[in-house]
A tleap script that builds the chain and sets N, CA, C and O, in Angstrom:
source leaprc.protein.ff14SB
mol = sequence {
  NMET GLN THR TYR HIE PRO GLU GLN TYR SER
  ILE LEU TYR SER GLN LEU GLN ASP TYR PRO
  GLN PHE TYR ALA ARG GLU MET LYS LEU ARG
  LYS GLU LEU GLN PHE PRO PRO PHE SER LYS
  LEU ILE LEU LEU ARG VAL LYS GLY GLU ASN
  GLU ALA ILE VAL TRP ASN GLU ALA LYS LYS
  ILE PHE ASP ILE VAL LYS LYS ARG ARG ASN
  ILE ARG VAL PHE GLY PRO ASN ARG SER PHE
  TYR TYR LYS VAL ARG LYS ILE TYR ARG VAL
  PHE ILE LEU LEU LYS THR ALA LYS ASP PHE
  GLN HIE ARG ARG LEU LYS PHE LEU ASN SER
  LEU ARG LEU LYS ASN CYS THR LEU ASP ILE
  ASP VAL ASP PRO LEU GLU VAL CPHE
}
set mol.1.N position { 26.987 -5.741 -2.659 }
set mol.1.CA position { 25.777 -5.094 -2.234 }
set mol.1.C position { 26.154 -3.874 -1.387 }
set mol.1.O position { 27.003 -3.957 -0.500 }
set mol.2.N position { 25.506 -2.742 -1.678 }
set mol.2.CA position { 25.748 -1.535 -0.903 }
set mol.2.C position { 24.525 -1.223 -0.046 }
set mol.2.O position { 23.382 -1.393 -0.470 }
set mol.3.N position { 24.801 -0.761 1.175 }
set mol.3.CA position { 23.703 -0.410 2.066 }
set mol.3.C position { 24.184 0.598 3.112 }
set mol.3.O position { 25.362 0.633 3.470 }
set mol.4.N position { 23.256 1.405 3.584 }
set mol.4.CA position { 23.548 2.291 4.701 }
set mol.4.C position { 23.325 1.577 6.035 }
set mol.4.O position { 23.677 2.101 7.092 }
set mol.5.N position { 22.741 0.382 5.980 }
set mol.5.CA position { 22.392 -0.360 7.195 }
set mol.5.C position { 22.932 -1.791 7.137 }
set mol.5.O position { 22.156 -2.742 7.037 }
set mol.6.N position { 24.253 -1.947 7.198 }
set mol.6.CA position { 24.831 -3.302 7.090 }
set mol.6.C position { 24.462 -4.206 8.263 }
set mol.6.O position { 24.605 -5.426 8.173 }
set mol.7.N position { 23.989 -3.619 9.364 }
set mol.7.CA position { 23.624 -4.420 10.534 }
set mol.7.C position { 22.181 -4.921 10.463 }
set mol.7.O position { 21.758 -5.686 11.331 }
set mol.8.N position { 21.422 -4.511 9.457 }
set mol.8.CA position { 20.023 -4.919 9.319 }
set mol.8.C position { 19.973 -6.437 9.110 }
set mol.8.O position { 20.776 -6.996 8.362 }
set mol.9.N position { 19.023 -7.093 9.777 }
set mol.9.CA position { 19.014 -8.555 9.803 }
set mol.9.C position { 18.924 -9.189 8.415 }
set mol.9.O position { 19.525 -10.239 8.187 }
set mol.10.N position { 18.198 -8.586 7.493 }
set mol.10.CA position { 18.101 -9.206 6.163 }
set mol.10.C position { 19.458 -9.199 5.456 }
set mol.10.O position { 19.777 -10.126 4.711 }
set mol.11.N position { 20.251 -8.159 5.687 }
set mol.11.CA position { 21.589 -8.088 5.102 }
set mol.11.C position { 22.495 -9.129 5.763 }
set mol.11.O position { 23.230 -9.846 5.083 }
set mol.12.N position { 22.434 -9.202 7.087 }
set mol.12.CA position { 23.282 -10.164 7.804 }
set mol.12.C position { 22.974 -11.603 7.398 }
set mol.12.O position { 23.879 -12.387 7.112 }
set mol.13.N position { 21.688 -11.935 7.378 }
set mol.13.CA position { 21.331 -13.314 7.025 }
set mol.13.C position { 21.638 -13.631 5.562 }
set mol.13.O position { 21.942 -14.776 5.230 }
set mol.14.N position { 21.562 -12.639 4.694 }
set mol.14.CA position { 21.915 -12.908 3.292 }
set mol.14.C position { 23.415 -13.129 3.156 }
set mol.14.O position { 23.846 -13.965 2.361 }
set mol.15.N position { 24.214 -12.394 3.918 }
set mol.15.CA position { 25.658 -12.621 3.899 }
set mol.15.C position { 25.994 -14.025 4.398 }
set mol.15.O position { 26.881 -14.692 3.865 }
set mol.16.N position { 25.278 -14.455 5.417 }
set mol.16.CA position { 25.499 -15.787 5.980 }
set mol.16.C position { 24.818 -16.886 5.173 }
set mol.16.O position { 25.051 -18.073 5.399 }
set mol.17.N position { 23.980 -16.477 4.235 }
set mol.17.CA position { 23.167 -17.402 3.435 }
set mol.17.C position { 22.344 -18.311 4.347 }
set mol.17.O position { 22.232 -19.517 4.124 }
set mol.18.N position { 21.773 -17.693 5.379 }
set mol.18.CA position { 20.983 -18.420 6.374 }
set mol.18.C position { 19.501 -18.127 6.160 }
set mol.18.O position { 18.901 -17.339 6.891 }
set mol.19.N position { 18.923 -18.768 5.153 }
set mol.19.CA position { 17.523 -18.547 4.827 }
set mol.19.C position { 16.583 -18.942 5.961 }
set mol.19.O position { 15.652 -18.183 6.234 }
set mol.20.N position { 16.758 -20.070 6.638 }
set mol.20.CA position { 15.823 -20.428 7.717 }
set mol.20.C position { 15.756 -19.383 8.834 }
set mol.20.O position { 14.668 -19.090 9.330 }
set mol.21.N position { 16.892 -18.818 9.238 }
set mol.21.CA position { 16.896 -17.786 10.280 }
set mol.21.C position { 16.212 -16.515 9.791 }
set mol.21.O position { 15.447 -15.890 10.527 }
set mol.22.N position { 16.491 -16.138 8.548 }
set mol.22.CA position { 15.844 -14.958 7.970 }
set mol.22.C position { 14.326 -15.150 7.944 }
set mol.22.O position { 13.573 -14.268 8.356 }
set mol.23.N position { 13.891 -16.300 7.461 }
set mol.23.CA position { 12.472 -16.591 7.358 }
set mol.23.C position { 11.795 -16.530 8.727 }
set mol.23.O position { 10.731 -15.927 8.868 }
set mol.24.N position { 12.406 -17.148 9.728 }
set mol.24.CA position { 11.824 -17.173 11.065 }
set mol.24.C position { 11.683 -15.757 11.616 }
set mol.24.O position { 10.649 -15.412 12.187 }
set mol.25.N position { 12.706 -14.948 11.448 }
set mol.25.CA position { 12.645 -13.574 11.973 }
set mol.25.C position { 11.641 -12.731 11.199 }
set mol.25.O position { 10.895 -11.949 11.788 }
set mol.26.N position { 11.625 -12.888 9.894 }
set mol.26.CA position { 10.701 -12.110 9.057 }
set mol.26.C position { 9.251 -12.480 9.357 }
set mol.26.O position { 8.403 -11.594 9.455 }
set mol.27.N position { 8.953 -13.761 9.504 }
set mol.27.CA position { 7.578 -14.173 9.802 }
set mol.27.C position { 7.142 -13.697 11.184 }
set mol.27.O position { 5.981 -13.333 11.371 }
set mol.28.N position { 8.049 -13.695 12.148 }
set mol.28.CA position { 7.716 -13.191 13.481 }
set mol.28.C position { 7.360 -11.702 13.404 }
set mol.28.O position { 6.370 -11.263 13.990 }
set mol.29.N position { 8.159 -10.945 12.689 }
set mol.29.CA position { 7.908 -9.512 12.540 }
set mol.29.C position { 6.600 -9.260 11.795 }
set mol.29.O position { 5.811 -8.406 12.200 }
set mol.30.N position { 6.368 -9.989 10.720 }
set mol.30.CA position { 5.136 -9.812 9.952 }
set mol.30.C position { 3.902 -10.152 10.772 }
set mol.30.O position { 2.866 -9.500 10.637 }
set mol.31.N position { 4.002 -11.158 11.614 }
set mol.31.CA position { 2.866 -11.517 12.468 }
set mol.31.C position { 2.599 -10.421 13.493 }
set mol.31.O position { 1.445 -10.058 13.721 }
set mol.32.N position { 3.649 -9.887 14.113 }
set mol.32.CA position { 3.502 -8.811 15.092 }
set mol.32.C position { 2.861 -7.569 14.468 }
set mol.32.O position { 2.028 -6.915 15.095 }
set mol.33.N position { 3.251 -7.250 13.239 }
set mol.33.CA position { 2.752 -6.057 12.562 }
set mol.33.C position { 1.482 -6.311 11.750 }
set mol.33.O position { 0.915 -5.395 11.155 }
set mol.34.N position { 1.047 -7.575 11.737 }
set mol.34.CA position { -0.108 -7.967 10.927 }
set mol.34.C position { 0.090 -7.570 9.463 }
set mol.34.O position { -0.765 -6.918 8.863 }
set mol.35.N position { 1.214 -7.968 8.906 }
set mol.35.CA position { 1.515 -7.801 7.492 }
set mol.35.C position { 1.293 -9.138 6.801 }
set mol.35.O position { 1.255 -10.176 7.462 }
set mol.36.N position { 1.145 -9.128 5.470 }
set mol.36.CA position { 0.990 -10.395 4.756 }
set mol.36.C position { 2.130 -11.344 5.099 }
set mol.36.O position { 3.277 -10.918 5.235 }
set mol.37.N position { 1.823 -12.609 5.235 }
set mol.37.CA position { 0.602 -13.331 4.893 }
set mol.37.C position { -0.438 -13.386 6.010 }
set mol.37.O position { -1.389 -14.162 5.917 }
set mol.38.N position { -0.281 -12.591 7.051 }
set mol.38.CA position { -1.222 -12.589 8.177 }
set mol.38.C position { -2.332 -11.562 7.995 }
set mol.38.O position { -3.207 -11.426 8.851 }
set mol.39.N position { -2.295 -10.849 6.893 }
set mol.39.CA position { -3.326 -9.876 6.552 }
set mol.39.C position { -3.315 -9.707 5.039 }
set mol.39.O position { -2.587 -10.393 4.322 }
set mol.40.N position { -4.134 -8.784 4.580 }
set mol.40.CA position { -4.180 -8.482 3.141 }
set mol.40.C position { -3.960 -6.985 2.981 }
set mol.40.O position { -4.514 -6.182 3.732 }
set mol.41.N position { -3.146 -6.617 1.998 }
set mol.41.CA position { -2.943 -5.212 1.671 }
set mol.41.C position { -3.635 -4.899 0.353 }
set mol.41.O position { -3.618 -5.695 -0.586 }
set mol.42.N position { -4.240 -3.728 0.306 }
set mol.42.CA position { -4.888 -3.254 -0.917 }
set mol.42.C position { -4.411 -1.826 -1.139 }
set mol.42.O position { -4.489 -0.985 -0.244 }
set mol.43.N position { -3.923 -1.568 -2.331 }
set mol.43.CA position { -3.386 -0.254 -2.661 }
set mol.43.C position { -4.343 0.467 -3.597 }
set mol.43.O position { -4.727 -0.055 -4.643 }
set mol.44.N position { -4.719 1.669 -3.202 }
set mol.44.CA position { -5.554 2.518 -4.055 }
set mol.44.C position { -4.665 3.625 -4.609 }
set mol.44.O position { -4.090 4.402 -3.846 }
set mol.45.N position { -4.549 3.702 -5.935 }
set mol.45.CA position { -3.727 4.731 -6.570 }
set mol.45.C position { -4.638 5.730 -7.265 }
set mol.45.O position { -5.480 5.356 -8.081 }
set mol.46.N position { -4.462 7.002 -6.936 }
set mol.46.CA position { -5.210 8.080 -7.576 }
set mol.46.C position { -4.223 8.831 -8.459 }
set mol.46.O position { -3.155 9.237 -8.001 }
set mol.47.N position { -4.587 9.015 -9.742 }
set mol.47.CA position { -3.674 9.641 -10.698 }
set mol.47.C position { -4.406 10.704 -11.506 }
set mol.47.O position { -5.579 10.549 -11.847 }
set mol.48.N position { -3.697 11.779 -11.805 }
set mol.48.CA position { -4.279 12.826 -12.632 }
set mol.48.C position { -3.281 13.934 -12.916 }
set mol.48.O position { -2.201 13.973 -12.325 }
set mol.49.N position { -3.643 14.835 -13.820 }
set mol.49.CA position { -2.736 15.897 -14.249 }
set mol.49.C position { -2.744 17.109 -13.326 }
set mol.49.O position { -1.771 17.863 -13.304 }
set mol.50.N position { -3.812 17.318 -12.564 }
set mol.50.CA position { -3.907 18.477 -11.681 }
set mol.50.C position { -3.616 18.033 -10.254 }
set mol.50.O position { -4.371 17.256 -9.669 }
set mol.51.N position { -2.518 18.532 -9.699 }
set mol.51.CA position { -2.066 18.091 -8.377 }
set mol.51.C position { -3.117 18.322 -7.293 }
set mol.51.O position { -3.380 17.428 -6.488 }
set mol.52.N position { -3.714 19.499 -7.266 }
set mol.52.CA position { -4.712 19.814 -6.236 }
set mol.52.C position { -5.927 18.899 -6.339 }
set mol.52.O position { -6.447 18.437 -5.324 }
set mol.53.N position { -6.375 18.640 -7.552 }
set mol.53.CA position { -7.535 17.763 -7.741 }
set mol.53.C position { -7.208 16.341 -7.306 }
set mol.53.O position { -8.032 15.682 -6.673 }
set mol.54.N position { -6.018 15.865 -7.639 }
set mol.54.CA position { -5.613 14.506 -7.239 }
set mol.54.C position { -5.676 14.373 -5.720 }
set mol.54.O position { -6.222 13.396 -5.206 }
set mol.55.N position { -5.121 15.349 -5.000 }
set mol.55.CA position { -5.144 15.300 -3.537 }
set mol.55.C position { -6.569 15.383 -2.991 }
set mol.55.O position { -6.915 14.656 -2.060 }
set mol.56.N position { -7.388 16.252 -3.554 }
set mol.56.CA position { -8.772 16.373 -3.086 }
set mol.56.C position { -9.541 15.075 -3.280 }
set mol.56.O position { -10.271 14.642 -2.388 }
set mol.57.N position { -9.382 14.461 -4.428 }
set mol.57.CA position { -10.092 13.203 -4.702 }
set mol.57.C position { -9.570 12.081 -3.809 }
set mol.57.O position { -10.344 11.248 -3.338 }
set mol.58.N position { -8.266 12.058 -3.577 }
set mol.58.CA position { -7.688 11.037 -2.698 }
set mol.58.C position { -8.236 11.205 -1.277 }
set mol.58.O position { -8.540 10.217 -0.609 }
set mol.59.N position { -8.359 12.427 -0.825 }
set mol.59.CA position { -8.899 12.671 0.518 }
set mol.59.C position { -10.366 12.254 0.611 }
set mol.59.O position { -10.806 11.736 1.638 }
set mol.60.N position { -11.117 12.482 -0.464 }
set mol.60.CA position { -12.519 12.028 -0.481 }
set mol.60.C position { -12.589 10.507 -0.362 }
set mol.60.O position { -13.388 9.973 0.408 }
set mol.61.N position { -11.749 9.818 -1.129 }
set mol.61.CA position { -11.721 8.353 -1.080 }
set mol.61.C position { -11.329 7.888 0.317 }
set mol.61.O position { -11.942 6.972 0.866 }
set mol.62.N position { -10.313 8.515 0.887 }
set mol.62.CA position { -9.876 8.184 2.247 }
set mol.62.C position { -11.042 8.311 3.227 }
set mol.62.O position { -11.275 7.409 4.031 }
set mol.63.N position { -11.772 9.421 3.165 }
set mol.63.CA position { -12.894 9.642 4.080 }
set mol.63.C position { -13.991 8.600 3.918 }
set mol.63.O position { -14.629 8.205 4.894 }
set mol.64.N position { -14.206 8.159 2.695 }
set mol.64.CA position { -15.222 7.130 2.445 }
set mol.64.C position { -14.770 5.783 3.008 }
set mol.64.O position { -15.536 5.107 3.694 }
set mol.65.N position { -13.535 5.396 2.721 }
set mol.65.CA position { -13.054 4.068 3.108 }
set mol.65.C position { -12.826 3.962 4.613 }
set mol.65.O position { -13.037 2.896 5.191 }
set mol.66.N position { -12.399 5.044 5.255 }
set mol.66.CA position { -12.112 4.960 6.690 }
set mol.66.C position { -13.367 4.684 7.519 }
set mol.66.O position { -13.266 4.282 8.678 }
set mol.67.N position { -14.543 4.895 6.936 }
set mol.67.CA position { -15.795 4.612 7.644 }
set mol.67.C position { -16.153 3.126 7.615 }
set mol.67.O position { -17.025 2.672 8.356 }
set mol.68.N position { -15.475 2.387 6.762 }
set mol.68.CA position { -15.739 0.943 6.646 }
set mol.68.C position { -15.152 0.209 7.844 }
set mol.68.O position { -14.076 0.550 8.335 }
set mol.69.N position { -15.859 -0.777 8.290 }
set mol.69.CA position { -15.390 -1.572 9.414 }
set mol.69.C position { -14.330 -2.560 8.970 }
set mol.69.O position { -14.325 -3.025 7.830 }
set mol.70.N position { -13.438 -2.868 9.885 }
set mol.70.CA position { -12.398 -3.884 9.688 }
set mol.70.C position { -11.398 -3.542 8.590 }
set mol.70.O position { -10.812 -4.431 7.973 }
set mol.71.N position { -11.209 -2.248 8.353 }
set mol.71.CA position { -10.197 -1.805 7.389 }
set mol.71.C position { -9.366 -0.717 8.062 }
set mol.71.O position { -9.904 0.278 8.548 }
set mol.72.N position { -8.064 -0.916 8.084 }
set mol.72.CA position { -7.166 0.147 8.542 }
set mol.72.C position { -6.711 0.908 7.307 }
set mol.72.O position { -6.291 0.310 6.315 }
set mol.73.N position { -6.796 2.218 7.375 }
set mol.73.CA position { -6.526 3.059 6.210 }
set mol.73.C position { -5.318 3.954 6.504 }
set mol.73.O position { -5.262 4.611 7.544 }
set mol.74.N position { -4.358 3.974 5.583 }
set mol.74.CA position { -3.156 4.783 5.719 }
set mol.74.C position { -3.041 5.692 4.496 }
set mol.74.O position { -3.098 5.230 3.357 }
set mol.75.N position { -2.881 6.971 4.748 }
set mol.75.CA position { -2.715 7.881 3.625 }
set mol.75.C position { -3.689 9.030 3.716 }
set mol.75.O position { -4.249 9.294 4.780 }
set mol.76.N position { -3.892 9.706 2.621 }
set mol.76.CA position { -3.185 9.555 1.345 }
set mol.76.C position { -1.727 10.011 1.453 }
set mol.76.O position { -1.389 10.883 2.253 }
set mol.77.N position { -0.883 9.404 0.634 }
set mol.77.CA position { 0.545 9.682 0.621 }
set mol.77.C position { 1.033 9.907 -0.803 }
set mol.77.O position { 0.451 9.420 -1.773 }
set mol.78.N position { 2.114 10.656 -0.892 }
set mol.78.CA position { 2.760 10.842 -2.194 }
set mol.78.C position { 3.382 9.529 -2.620 }
set mol.78.O position { 4.022 8.847 -1.819 }
set mol.79.N position { 3.198 9.179 -3.866 }
set mol.79.CA position { 3.861 8.010 -4.414 }
set mol.79.C position { 5.351 8.299 -4.512 }
set mol.79.O position { 5.756 9.455 -4.629 }
set mol.80.N position { 6.158 7.261 -4.466 }
set mol.80.CA position { 7.599 7.419 -4.661 }
set mol.80.C position { 7.859 8.085 -6.013 }
set mol.80.O position { 8.718 8.958 -6.136 }
set mol.81.N position { 7.112 7.661 -7.010 }
set mol.81.CA position { 7.164 8.286 -8.338 }
set mol.81.C position { 6.002 9.276 -8.395 }
set mol.81.O position { 4.979 9.011 -9.026 }
set mol.82.N position { 6.169 10.400 -7.739 }
set mol.82.CA position { 5.062 11.319 -7.522 }
set mol.82.C position { 4.548 11.967 -8.803 }
set mol.82.O position { 3.340 12.081 -9.005 }
set mol.83.N position { 5.464 12.388 -9.660 }
set mol.83.CA position { 5.050 13.023 -10.920 }
set mol.83.C position { 5.865 12.422 -12.064 }
set mol.83.O position { 7.089 12.541 -12.115 }
set mol.84.N position { 5.154 11.782 -12.966 }
set mol.84.CA position { 5.795 11.189 -14.135 }
set mol.84.C position { 4.972 11.580 -15.355 }
set mol.84.O position { 3.770 11.321 -15.414 }
set mol.85.N position { 5.629 12.208 -16.327 }
set mol.85.CA position { 4.975 12.639 -17.567 }
set mol.85.C position { 3.711 13.466 -17.290 }
set mol.85.O position { 2.656 13.226 -17.878 }
set mol.86.N position { 3.839 14.426 -16.400 }
set mol.86.CA position { 2.767 15.364 -16.042 }
set mol.86.C position { 1.597 14.719 -15.290 }
set mol.86.O position { 0.537 15.329 -15.148 }
set mol.87.N position { 1.787 13.504 -14.817 }
set mol.87.CA position { 0.743 12.804 -14.063 }
set mol.87.C position { 1.195 12.677 -12.609 }
set mol.87.O position { 2.264 12.136 -12.325 }
set mol.88.N position { 0.360 13.186 -11.686 }
set mol.88.CA position { 0.622 13.083 -10.248 }
set mol.88.C position { 0.035 11.782 -9.723 }
set mol.88.O position { -1.016 11.328 -10.176 }
set mol.89.N position { 0.726 11.196 -8.768 }
set mol.89.CA position { 0.305 9.916 -8.207 }
set mol.89.C position { 0.269 9.995 -6.682 }
set mol.89.O position { 1.241 10.397 -6.043 }
set mol.90.N position { -0.861 9.607 -6.121 }
set mol.90.CA position { -1.065 9.578 -4.675 }
set mol.90.C position { -1.641 8.205 -4.347 }
set mol.90.O position { -2.438 7.665 -5.114 }
set mol.91.N position { -1.241 7.641 -3.214 }
set mol.91.CA position { -1.783 6.327 -2.870 }
set mol.91.C position { -2.362 6.301 -1.471 }
set mol.91.O position { -1.987 7.080 -0.595 }
set mol.92.N position { -3.292 5.375 -1.295 }
set mol.92.CA position { -3.907 5.073 -0.005 }
set mol.92.C position { -3.721 3.572 0.191 }
set mol.92.O position { -4.038 2.779 -0.695 }
set mol.93.N position { -3.211 3.193 1.348 }
set mol.93.CA position { -2.970 1.783 1.632 }
set mol.93.C position { -4.008 1.278 2.621 }
set mol.93.O position { -4.250 1.902 3.654 }
set mol.94.N position { -4.617 0.147 2.299 }
set mol.94.CA position { -5.605 -0.481 3.171 }
set mol.94.C position { -5.025 -1.778 3.709 }
set mol.94.O position { -4.428 -2.560 2.969 }
set mol.95.N position { -5.208 -1.997 5.008 }
set mol.95.CA position { -4.806 -3.263 5.617 }
set mol.95.C position { -6.063 -3.910 6.163 }
set mol.95.O position { -6.794 -3.309 6.950 }
set mol.96.N position { -6.307 -5.136 5.742 }
set mol.96.CA position { -7.528 -5.837 6.127 }
set mol.96.C position { -7.185 -7.228 6.659 }
set mol.96.O position { -6.037 -7.669 6.602 }
set mol.97.N position { -8.189 -7.889 7.165 }
set mol.97.CA position { -8.004 -9.269 7.599 }
set mol.97.C position { -7.660 -10.141 6.392 }
set mol.97.O position { -7.988 -9.821 5.250 }
set mol.98.N position { -7.009 -11.220 6.679 }
set mol.98.CA position { -6.563 -12.141 5.623 }
set mol.98.C position { -7.725 -12.647 4.768 }
set mol.98.O position { -7.569 -12.848 3.563 }
set mol.99.N position { -8.883 -12.853 5.385 }
set mol.99.CA position { -10.035 -13.397 4.665 }
set mol.99.C position { -10.960 -12.313 4.114 }
set mol.99.O position { -12.077 -12.619 3.697 }
set mol.100.N position { -10.523 -11.066 4.104 }
set mol.100.CA position { -11.339 -9.960 3.592 }
set mol.100.C position { -11.674 -10.194 2.120 }
set mol.100.O position { -10.801 -10.531 1.320 }
set mol.101.N position { -12.934 -10.012 1.778 }
set mol.101.CA position { -13.378 -10.171 0.392 }
set mol.101.C position { -13.242 -8.813 -0.317 }
set mol.101.O position { -14.031 -7.900 -0.073 }
set mol.102.N position { -12.253 -8.691 -1.179 }
set mol.102.CA position { -11.987 -7.390 -1.795 }
set mol.102.C position { -13.121 -6.905 -2.687 }
set mol.102.O position { -13.158 -5.732 -3.058 }
set mol.103.N position { -14.034 -7.782 -3.031 }
set mol.103.CA position { -15.182 -7.324 -3.828 }
set mol.103.C position { -16.069 -6.377 -3.013 }
set mol.103.O position { -16.930 -5.695 -3.568 }
set mol.104.N position { -15.851 -6.342 -1.673 }
set mol.104.CA position { -16.584 -5.377 -0.844 }
set mol.104.C position { -16.181 -3.936 -1.171 }
set mol.104.O position { -16.860 -2.990 -0.772 }
set mol.105.N position { -15.082 -3.779 -1.890 }
set mol.105.CA position { -14.637 -2.443 -2.295 }
set mol.105.C position { -15.019 -2.123 -3.738 }
set mol.105.O position { -14.590 -1.110 -4.291 }
set mol.106.N position { -15.816 -2.978 -4.334 }
set mol.106.CA position { -16.205 -2.784 -5.731 }
set mol.106.C position { -16.906 -1.445 -5.952 }
set mol.106.O position { -16.832 -0.878 -7.042 }
set mol.107.N position { -17.578 -0.944 -4.932 }
set mol.107.CA position { -18.282 0.334 -5.049 }
set mol.107.C position { -17.321 1.472 -5.427 }
set mol.107.O position { -17.752 2.480 -5.986 }
set mol.108.N position { -16.030 1.318 -5.127 }
set mol.108.CA position { -15.061 2.365 -5.465 }
set mol.108.C position { -14.968 2.587 -6.971 }
set mol.108.O position { -14.681 3.695 -7.425 }
set mol.109.N position { -15.212 1.526 -7.743 }
set mol.109.CA position { -15.174 1.656 -9.208 }
set mol.109.C position { -16.273 2.570 -9.730 }
set mol.109.O position { -16.160 3.120 -10.825 }
set mol.110.N position { -17.337 2.733 -8.947 }
set mol.110.CA position { -18.450 3.563 -9.411 }
set mol.110.C position { -18.334 5.024 -8.958 }
set mol.110.O position { -19.185 5.847 -9.295 }
set mol.111.N position { -17.285 5.343 -8.198 }
set mol.111.CA position { -17.099 6.733 -7.786 }
set mol.111.C position { -16.823 7.612 -9.000 }
set mol.111.O position { -16.070 7.234 -9.898 }
set mol.112.N position { -17.421 8.751 -9.014 }
set mol.112.CA position { -17.189 9.705 -10.105 }
set mol.112.C position { -16.089 10.656 -9.664 }
set mol.112.O position { -16.333 11.624 -8.943 }
set mol.113.N position { -14.882 10.364 -10.107 }
set mol.113.CA position { -13.746 11.196 -9.745 }
set mol.113.C position { -13.571 12.315 -10.759 }
set mol.113.O position { -13.786 12.133 -11.957 }
set mol.114.N position { -13.185 13.453 -10.262 }
set mol.114.CA position { -13.026 14.644 -11.091 }
set mol.114.C position { -11.622 14.642 -11.714 }
set mol.114.O position { -10.633 14.886 -11.023 }
set mol.115.N position { -11.545 14.368 -13.006 }
set mol.115.CA position { -10.283 14.406 -13.759 }
set mol.115.C position { -9.181 13.532 -13.163 }
set mol.115.O position { -8.006 13.896 -13.217 }
set mol.116.N position { -9.548 12.395 -12.600 }
set mol.116.CA position { -8.589 11.464 -12.010 }
set mol.116.C position { -8.987 10.040 -12.365 }
set mol.116.O position { -10.115 9.762 -12.774 }
set mol.117.N position { -8.016 9.152 -12.193 }
set mol.117.CA position { -8.321 7.731 -12.307 }
set mol.117.C position { -7.957 7.063 -10.989 }
set mol.117.O position { -7.094 7.537 -10.249 }
set mol.118.N position { -8.624 5.968 -10.716 }
set mol.118.CA position { -8.375 5.190 -9.513 }
set mol.118.C position { -8.026 3.769 -9.920 }
set mol.118.O position { -8.777 3.122 -10.650 }
set mol.119.N position { -6.882 3.287 -9.443 }
set mol.119.CA position { -6.483 1.896 -9.633 }
set mol.119.C position { -6.573 1.200 -8.291 }
set mol.119.O position { -6.153 1.747 -7.271 }
set mol.120.N position { -7.120 -0.006 -8.288 }
set mol.120.CA position { -7.214 -0.802 -7.074 }
set mol.120.C position { -6.326 -2.019 -7.259 }
set mol.120.O position { -6.565 -2.843 -8.141 }
set mol.121.N position { -5.303 -2.129 -6.426 }
set mol.121.CA position { -4.316 -3.200 -6.546 }
set mol.121.C position { -4.372 -4.058 -5.285 }
set mol.121.O position { -3.915 -3.642 -4.221 }
set mol.122.N position { -4.933 -5.254 -5.415 }
set mol.122.CA position { -5.034 -6.188 -4.295 }
set mol.122.C position { -3.743 -6.997 -4.235 }
set mol.122.O position { -3.277 -7.508 -5.253 }
set mol.123.N position { -3.175 -7.110 -3.059 }
set mol.123.CA position { -1.883 -7.770 -2.853 }
set mol.123.C position { -0.811 -7.172 -3.756 }
set mol.123.O position { -0.218 -7.882 -4.568 }
set mol.124.N position { -0.558 -5.869 -3.622 }
set mol.124.CA position { 0.405 -5.212 -4.501 }
set mol.124.C position { 1.817 -5.748 -4.326 }
set mol.124.O position { 2.229 -6.110 -3.223 }
set mol.125.N position { 2.541 -5.793 -5.420 }
set mol.125.CA position { 3.940 -6.228 -5.349 }
set mol.125.C position { 4.835 -5.103 -4.851 }
set mol.125.O position { 5.904 -5.343 -4.290 }
set mol.126.N position { 4.383 -3.876 -5.066 }
set mol.126.CA position { 5.113 -2.719 -4.569 }
set mol.126.C position { 4.115 -1.657 -4.125 }
set mol.126.O position { 2.961 -1.653 -4.553 }
set mol.127.N position { 4.573 -0.765 -3.268 }
set mol.127.CA position { 3.685 0.258 -2.755 }
set mol.127.C position { 4.189 1.608 -3.246 }
set mol.127.O position { 4.646 2.441 -2.464 }
set mol.128.N position { 4.094 1.807 -4.562 }
set mol.128.CA position { 4.555 3.076 -5.155 }
set mol.128.C position { 3.468 3.662 -6.002 }
set mol.128.O position { 3.651 4.728 -6.590 }
savepdb mol mol.pdb
quit
């Protein structure tokens, strides 16, 4: 395994094959930061061929969602895979309470986006 951070706890515990210590430290950190499983993450992906339009639509979505109560909104941000096959990708990350009913965001499906698509990913496996 190669890393620029060999002192990082996940690397150290994997070398030691000490899963219980890794788990305890990871759960403590996740609780402090209110990351899953102590919260819910929802990823909104905005995609389209025109870079300026993608950013404008993402900002509109951000402005709409940030007005909602009990939702922390991060973004919009460039996706790690920002441009693939002439399609630009921007994401907005939402952090909510663990018991948040994601159907409360169903109204986002009815937004009329200009030359863009919106994907809503509840409990995303990756944030790209």
